[in-house]
C-alpha positions in Angstrom: -33.4 4.9 25.8 -32.7 5.7 21.6 -29.9 8.5 22.6 -26.4 8.4 20.9 -23.8 10.4 23.8 -20.6 10.9 23.7 -18.9 10.9 26.4 -15.1 11.4 27.6 -13.7 10.7 30.5 -10.5 9.0 33.0 -11.7 5.1 32.4 -10.9 1.4 34.0 -11.1 -1.0 32.5 -11.2 -5.4 33.6 -11.4 -8.2 31.1 -14.0 -10.1 33.0 -14.5 -13.9 32.9 -16.5 -14.2 29.1 -13.8 -12.6 28.1 -16.2 -9.0 27.9 -14.6 -6.2 28.3 -15.9 -3.8 30.7 -14.8 0.0 31.5 -15.7 2.2 34.7 -15.4 5.9 34.3 -17.0 8.5 37.0 -19.1 10.9 36.0 -19.1 14.6 38.1 -18.5 15.1 41.7 -21.6 14.2 43.4 -22.1 11.4 46.6 -22.8 8.8 45.8 -20.5 9.2 42.7 -22.3 8.5 39.0 -20.4 6.1 37.1 -20.2 5.1 32.9 -20.3 1.6 32.2 -19.0 0.1 28.9 -19.2 -2.9 28.1 -17.2 -4.0 25.3 -18.0 -7.8 24.3 -14.7 -10.5 23.8 -16.8 -11.7 20.6 -17.0 -8.3 19.5 -12.5 -8.8 18.5 -11.6 -5.3 20.1 -7.9 -5.9 19.7 -6.5 -3.4 21.9 -7.8 -4.4 24.8 -5.4 -6.8 24.9 -2.7 -4.6 25.8 -2.1 -5.5 28.9 -1.5 -1.1 29.4 -5.3 -1.1 29.1 -5.3 -3.1 32.9 -3.3 0.3 35.1 -4.3 2.3 36.4 -6.3 5.5 34.4 -6.7 6.1 30.5 -8.4 9.3 28.7 -10.2 7.8 25.9 -14.3 8.9 24.0 -16.7 6.7 23.8 -20.3 7.6 20.8 -22.2 5.7 22.0 -25.9 4.6 22.4 -27.5 5.0 25.9 -28.4 1.5 27.1 -30.0 2.1 31.1 -29.6 4.8 33.5 -30.0 3.2 37.3 -30.7 5.8 39.3 -30.3 4.2 42.8 -26.4 3.2 41.8 -25.4 5.9 39.2 -24.8 3.9 37.0 -25.2 4.9 33.6 -24.5 2.3 30.8 -23.7 2.6 27.3 -23.8 0.0 23.9 -20.4 1.1 22.2 -20.2 2.2 18.9 -16.8 3.7 19.2 -13.5 4.3 21.8 -11.0 6.5 20.8 -8.6 6.1 22.7 
């Protein structure tokens, strides 16, 4: 997968035990629901995710990233982020 994409959506965020931050947003209106998953490595030091507001509810964001995988069975599109704009 070598495609670059720009995705805008309503994301939720949670921090994993390893310190990474995982963003998820629903994609489309089909059932089962498809979603976009973006993992921001804790070692990359994305300072904005230190703000606890990111972990409550949804927030509007745009991600420029590279497609890592598409899993049709679960409807999951995984992106490697280049930039995230809130």
